[in-house]
VEXVOFI-553215 format. One line per field, with one value per residue (C-alpha): residue number from 1; residue in one letter; y, z, x. Coordinates in nm, 2 decimals. Each point is the difference from the previous one (the first is absolute). Example, Ala and Ser with C-alpha at 12.3 -4.5 7.8 and 13.67 -1.06 7.14 Angstrom:
num 1,2
residuo A,S
Y -0.45,0.34
Z 0.78,-0.07
X 1.23,0.14
//
This chain:
num 1,2,3,4,5,6,7,8,9,10,11,12,13,14,15,16,17,18,19,20,21,22,23,24,25,26,27,28,29,30,31,32,33,34,35,36,37,38,39,40,41,42,43,44,45,46,47,48,49,50,51,52,53,54,55,56,57,58,59,60,61,62,63,64,65,66,67,68,69,70,71,72,73,74,75,76,77,78,79,80,81,82,83,84,85,86,87,88,89,90,91,92,93,94,95,96,97,98,99,100,101,102,103,104,105,106,107,108,109,110,111,112,113,114,115,116,117,118,119,120,121,122,123,124,125,126,127,128,129,130,131,132,133,134,135,136,137,138,139,140,141,142,143,144,145,146,147,148,149,150,151,152,153,154,155,156,157,158,159,160,161,162,163,164,165,166,167,168,169,170,171,172,173,174,175,176,177,178,179,180,181,182,183,184,185,186,187,188,189,190,191,192,193,194,195,196,197,198,199,200,201,202,203,204,205,206,207,208,209,210,211,212,213,214,215,216,217,218,219,220,221,222,223,224,225,226,227,228,229,230,231,232,233,234,235,236,237,238,239,240,241,242,243,244,245,246,247,248,249,250,251,252,253,254,255,256,257,258,259,260,261,262,263,264,265,266,267,268,269,270,271,272,273,274,275,276,277,278,279,280,281,282,283,284,285,286,287,288,289,290,291
residuo M,E,A,F,F,S,S,L,V,S,V,A,F,H,G,V,A,Y,G,M,I,L,Y,V,I,S,V,G,L,S,V,T,M,G,L,M,G,F,T,N,L,A,H,G,V,F,A,M,A,G,G,Y,I,L,C,S,A,L,A,R,F,Q,M,P,F,P,L,A,L,A,L,S,F,V,L,V,A,A,A,S,V,V,L,E,R,L,L,Y,S,R,L,Y,G,A,A,E,L,E,Q,V,L,F,T,I,G,L,I,F,M,S,V,A,V,A,R,L,V,F,G,T,L,Q,Q,P,V,L,L,P,E,Y,L,K,G,P,F,T,I,L,G,R,E,F,P,V,Y,R,V,F,L,I,V,F,S,A,T,M,I,A,G,L,W,L,G,V,E,R,T,L,W,G,A,M,V,R,A,A,V,D,N,R,A,M,A,Q,S,I,G,I,N,T,R,R,L,F,T,I,T,F,A,V,G,S,G,L,A,G,L,G,G,A,L,G,A,E,I,V,A,I,Q,P,T,Y,P,F,E,Q,L,V,Y,F,L,I,V,V,S,V,G,G,L,G,N,L,R,G,P,F,V,A,A,L,L,I,G,I,T,D,T,A,C,K,Y,W,V,P,Q,F,G,A,F,F,I,Y,A,A,T,I,C,L,L,L,W,R,P,A,G,L,F,G,S,R,A
Y 17.71,0.22,-0.06,0.08,0.33,0.09,-0.07,0.21,0.29,-0.02,-0.02,0.31,0.20,-0.08,0.04,0.34,0.10,-0.12,0.16,0.34,-0.02,-0.09,0.30,0.25,-0.11,-0.04,0.29,0.23,-0.23,0.01,0.38,0.07,-0.26,0.13,0.37,-0.02,-0.31,-0.11,-0.38,0.02,-0.36,0.14,0.11,-0.28,0.16,0.29,-0.25,-0.19,0.32,0.11,-0.34,0.03,0.35,-0.11,-0.31,0.20,0.29,-0.24,-0.23,0.23,0.33,-0.10,0.26,0.00,-0.21,0.30,0.20,-0.30,-0.03,0.37,-0.01,-0.29,0.21,0.32,-0.15,-0.22,0.29,0.24,-0.27,-0.06,0.37,-0.02,-0.32,0.15,0.32,-0.17,-0.33,-0.06,0.33,-0.07,-0.31,0.13,0.00,-0.31,-0.33,-0.26,-0.24,0.27,0.08,-0.36,-0.05,0.31,-0.08,-0.37,0.14,0.21,-0.32,-0.18,0.29,0.05,-0.37,0.02,0.31,-0.16,-0.31,0.21,0.21,-0.23,-0.34,-0.29,-0.09,0.12,0.32,-0.04,0.23,0.11,0.11,0.20,-0.18,0.16,-0.16,-0.34,-0.27,-0.07,0.22,-0.13,0.08,-0.17,-0.27,-0.09,0.10,0.16,0.13,0.36,0.10,-0.14,0.19,0.32,-0.08,-0.01,0.31,0.21,-0.09,0.05,0.35,0.08,-0.12,0.20,0.31,-0.08,-0.04,0.34,0.16,-0.12,0.06,0.33,0.20,0.22,-0.24,-0.30,0.18,0.07,-0.36,-0.12,0.25,-0.11,-0.37,0.07,0.23,0.12,0.23,0.17,0.04,0.16,0.23,0.15,0.09,-0.31,-0.05,-0.38,-0.01,0.11,-0.20,-0.32,0.07,0.04,-0.29,-0.23,0.11,-0.06,-0.34,-0.10,0.12,-0.20,-0.31,0.07,0.04,-0.32,-0.19,0.12,-0.09,-0.33,-0.10,-0.23,-0.18,0.01,-0.07,0.29,-0.15,0.10,-0.21,0.18,0.20,-0.31,-0.23,0.25,0.16,-0.24,0.07,0.38,-0.04,-0.23,0.25,0.28,-0.21,-0.15,0.33,0.22,0.29,0.35,-0.04,-0.07,-0.24,-0.27,-0.08,0.01,-0.28,-0.19,0.03,-0.14,-0.29,-0.09,0.04,-0.22,-0.26,-0.03,-0.05,-0.26,-0.19,-0.01,-0.11,-0.27,-0.11,0.09,-0.25,0.21,0.32,0.30,-0.21,0.10,0.36,-0.01,-0.21,0.24,0.30,-0.14,-0.08,0.34,0.19,-0.21,0.11,0.36,0.10,0.35,-0.15,0.00,0.38,0.10,0.19,-0.21,0.08
Z 4.09,-0.30,0.02,0.36,-0.05,-0.29,0.22,0.28,-0.23,-0.12,0.35,0.12,-0.31,0.02,0.38,-0.01,-0.25,0.23,0.30,-0.17,-0.06,0.36,0.13,-0.24,0.13,0.37,0.07,0.02,0.25,0.21,0.01,0.04,0.29,0.16,-0.05,0.07,0.22,-0.22,-0.05,-0.38,-0.11,-0.31,-0.15,-0.25,-0.14,-0.15,-0.16,-0.15,-0.13,-0.16,-0.18,-0.12,-0.12,-0.21,-0.14,-0.10,-0.15,-0.22,-0.11,-0.01,-0.09,-0.17,0.20,-0.02,0.27,0.18,0.00,0.14,0.28,0.09,0.00,0.24,0.25,-0.05,0.03,0.30,0.18,-0.07,0.11,0.32,0.09,-0.02,0.21,0.26,0.04,0.02,0.18,0.13,0.18,0.21,0.15,0.07,0.36,0.01,0.15,-0.22,-0.01,-0.14,-0.27,-0.08,-0.04,-0.21,-0.24,-0.03,-0.08,-0.28,-0.14,-0.01,-0.18,-0.25,-0.08,-0.06,-0.22,-0.20,-0.07,-0.11,-0.23,-0.13,0.07,0.17,-0.26,0.01,-0.20,-0.30,-0.03,-0.35,0.01,-0.30,-0.24,0.13,0.34,-0.13,-0.09,0.14,0.10,0.00,0.29,0.02,-0.25,0.19,-0.11,0.24,-0.06,-0.11,0.23,0.32,-0.09,-0.05,0.34,0.19,-0.18,0.02,0.37,0.09,-0.15,0.16,0.35,-0.02,-0.08,0.30,0.23,-0.12,0.05,0.36,0.09,-0.19,-0.02,0.24,-0.02,0.08,0.30,0.13,-0.04,0.19,0.28,0.02,0.01,0.28,0.21,-0.12,0.29,-0.04,-0.38,0.06,0.27,-0.25,-0.25,-0.22,-0.13,0.07,-0.14,-0.34,0.03,0.07,-0.31,-0.23,0.14,-0.03,-0.36,-0.09,0.17,-0.16,-0.34,0.03,0.09,-0.31,-0.21,0.14,-0.07,-0.36,-0.05,0.17,-0.19,-0.22,0.30,0.25,-0.15,0.01,0.12,0.26,0.28,-0.05,0.33,0.21,-0.18,0.01,0.35,0.19,-0.23,0.05,0.38,0.01,-0.18,0.24,0.31,-0.10,-0.12,0.28,0.01,-0.11,-0.20,-0.36,0.03,0.21,-0.24,-0.29,0.14,0.12,-0.34,-0.18,0.26,-0.04,-0.38,-0.04,0.26,-0.13,-0.36,0.12,0.20,-0.30,-0.23,0.21,0.27,-0.15,0.23,0.31,-0.16,0.22,0.32,0.03,-0.03,0.28,0.22,-0.06,0.08,0.32,0.12,-0.10,0.17,0.30,0.00,-0.09,0.05,-0.16,-0.32,-0.15,0.00,0.24,0.32,0.31,0.26
X -1.20,-0.06,-0.37,-0.01,0.19,-0.24,-0.31,0.17,0.04,-0.35,-0.14,0.21,-0.11,-0.37,0.01,0.16,-0.27,-0.28,0.17,0.02,-0.38,-0.06,0.20,-0.16,-0.34,0.09,0.22,-0.30,-0.15,0.30,0.03,-0.37,-0.02,0.31,-0.10,-0.38,-0.01,-0.29,-0.05,-0.09,-0.07,-0.17,0.33,-0.03,-0.31,0.21,0.24,-0.29,-0.16,0.32,0.02,-0.36,0.07,0.30,-0.17,-0.31,0.21,0.20,-0.28,-0.30,0.15,0.32,0.21,0.38,0.15,0.18,-0.32,-0.19,0.26,-0.03,-0.37,0.01,0.20,-0.19,-0.35,0.07,0.17,-0.28,-0.26,0.19,-0.01,-0.38,-0.01,0.26,-0.21,-0.35,0.08,0.35,0.05,-0.31,0.18,0.35,-0.07,-0.20,0.11,0.19,-0.30,-0.23,0.27,0.04,-0.38,-0.04,0.28,-0.11,-0.34,0.16,0.15,-0.32,-0.16,0.27,0.00,-0.38,0.04,0.29,-0.22,-0.29,0.20,0.27,-0.13,0.18,0.27,0.36,0.06,0.23,0.30,0.06,0.36,0.15,0.22,0.32,-0.06,-0.04,0.25,0.36,0.27,0.35,0.23,0.35,-0.10,-0.33,-0.35,-0.24,-0.36,0.01,-0.29,0.17,0.32,-0.21,-0.17,0.34,0.14,-0.31,-0.07,0.36,-0.01,-0.32,0.12,0.31,-0.21,-0.23,0.29,0.15,-0.33,-0.03,0.36,0.07,-0.32,-0.21,-0.29,0.22,0.15,-0.35,-0.11,0.31,-0.07,-0.36,0.09,0.25,-0.21,-0.33,-0.08,0.33,-0.04,-0.34,0.15,0.25,-0.27,-0.03,-0.35,-0.02,-0.36,0.12,0.32,-0.22,-0.21,0.29,0.19,-0.32,-0.04,0.36,0.00,-0.33,0.11,0.31,-0.21,-0.21,0.31,0.15,-0.32,0.00,0.38,-0.05,-0.33,0.21,0.14,-0.29,-0.34,-0.24,-0.33,-0.27,0.16,0.34,-0.03,-0.06,0.25,0.29,-0.07,0.22,0.30,-0.04,-0.03,0.30,0.21,-0.10,0.03,0.33,0.16,-0.13,-0.25,0.07,0.32,0.10,0.30,-0.16,-0.29,0.23,0.23,-0.31,-0.17,0.32,0.03,-0.36,-0.01,0.32,-0.11,-0.36,0.12,0.26,-0.26,-0.24,0.27,0.17,-0.25,-0.35,-0.17,0.07,-0.12,0.08,0.05,0.37,-0.08,-0.26,0.22,0.30,-0.22,-0.13,0.37,0.13,-0.28,0.05,0.36,-0.05,-0.38,0.07,0.14,0.35,0.03,-0.28,0.08,0.01,-0.27
//
């Protein structure tokens, strides 16, 4: 019984850490899809880019870890503005099939570039000494970096929620999500709002990819391998809100960790089956608005 309880605590702890990373990466996809109505399957490219920036900053340039994290967010957000202005904005009014084909093409291109620049091997994450080793909580030892992930991600999520709920930018985002035409009629510059929101969402994906590089391997096939998990978080949680993807990310993180620990032979089968059943019951997701 004690062994089972110990494994239960371990699964819950590591599942929450993984779920936090999934949420930080996926929340931008949920908001941008809900706000812009754009099917951006290449969202994982930004997470992969953030991971590569962190690994390169630590290994090649010996940057301090906090600076490398900040660089992951800033560089990915800046690059996403260029992509949004030059490419994405041209397809806002296009059909979903065209958007899907375009973003799938971006994934193939990013995979090829990543292989050319970084090779095919997984990137090592050289964590600083203060993020290594065990951390004791209530007599149990947990990896220091996983504790840091949970605390840092929770703080960042709280700041994001406050930003959306308590600031003018957040009010404009919520207005545009609820009724874009009405938001434009009262003077909200939705074009600029789209660019800022896209940059923040992409930057968060880059930051999440950097934070999770120690959990989810950074390699060229990252956007394809992780795409299904990002889409599950968004579809289960519901588009255009922050609460739904958070609950979905925690559920998926804990369930995936539990399945890999207790029934590894089934892989992610239970997650896919549960997702199908849930979406048959609530097609708009747990917290999405009903049609």
